[in-house]
N, C-alpha and C positions, 0 to 999 in steps of 0.2 A: 526586657520589657517591650522594646521597640523592635519590630520586624519589618523588613523591606521586601516588597514583591517586585523583583527586577523585571517581571513580565507585564506589570501593570502599565497602563497608559498615563497614570498619574505620576508626575515627576517625583523623583526620590525626595527631594527637599520638602515637597508638599506632604508626602507620606509621613515623614518625621514630624513636621509641623502639626498635622492632624492627630497624630498618635500622642504627642505631648499634650495637646489641648484635651483629648480624651482622658488621658491620665490625670489631669488637673480636674476635669469635671467629675470623674469618678472617685476622686478623693485620694488617689495614690500620691499625688503631689499636693502639698498644702502651701499656703502663702509663705514665702521666704524660704522654701526648701531649695537647696542647691541642686541644679541639674548636673549630669556628668559633664566633664569638660569636653570641648569641641573635639580635641585630639583623641580623648579616650573613646567618645562615642564613635568617631570616624573609624578608629581601630577596631572596636568591637563589631561594628556593622560592615567593616571591610569597604569603606567608602573613602572618597577624597575628602580631605578636611574642608575644602571650599563648599562642598555640598551640604555638610552639617552646619557650617558657618552661615550659609544662606538661610537655612531653616531657622536658626537662632535669630538672625537679623529680622526675618519676617515676624517671628514671634514678638520680638521687642518692638517692632513698628506697630503692632497691633495692641500693645500694652499688656501682653500676657506674661512676659518676662522682663527682667531688667538686669543689667550687667554692672558689676562692681569691679573697677579697675584692679586687676591683680588678685581678685578673690574668686571670680567666676560669674556664672549666670544663675539667677535665682527666679522663682515664681513671684510674680507681682502680688502684693498684698491687696491691691486694688482690683485684681481680676476676679470677676465672678460672672461667668457666662457673658463676657464683654459684648455689648450691643453691636459693635462692628463685626465681631465674629459670627454672631447670631444672624445678622443681616446677610452676610456672605453665605452662610449655610443655607439660608432660605433661598437665595438667588440660585445657588448650586442645585438645590432640590427642585426648584421650578423648572430649570433647564432639563434636568434628568427626567422629571415627569412628562414635560412636553415631548421629549424624545421617546419615551416609553409608550405614551398614548399614540403618537404618530406611527409607531411600529406595531400597533395593534393590541397592546395589553389593555385589559379591561380594569375597571375600578376594583373589582374583586381580586384580580391577580396582583394589582399594585398593593392593596391592603394586606394581602397574604405575605408579600415580600417585606412590607414594613413590619408586620408582626414577627416574622422570622428574624429580622435584623435586631429588633428590640429583645426578642428572646435570647439571641446569641450574646448580646451585650450584658444581659443580666447574669448569664452564666459565667462570663469572663470576670 
C-alpha cells in the first residue's frame, strides 16, 4: 500500500507519514487498526528501520497513531483530519502555490493541476 519515490525531494520518512495519513483519511485504516510493525514495513520497503521509526514517531507526535508497549502501533481513535495536520497541509499548499505563481503558472493552470490530483485520488 505504501510506495516510496527514492528520486523525490520529499524525505522518505515524510513520504511514509503522508501516505499513512492518506490511508486513514481514505478509510483504508480505521481507528484502532494496527499498522505493520516498524521492522516489517522497513523490510517490505527495503528501508532502514530508523527511517520508518521516525515516520511513526512523527505520526504519534501529531496524534494520528498511538503505540502500545509490546503490541504495536495503532491508528488513534481520536484522529479525524487532525487540525494540526490540516494546518500543516495548508501551510505546505501556500508555499507550493507561491512558488508556482512566481514561476509563471496561471490560476487556470493551477486549478487544472488541482482537478487532476483530485481525480487521481478518487481513482485510487
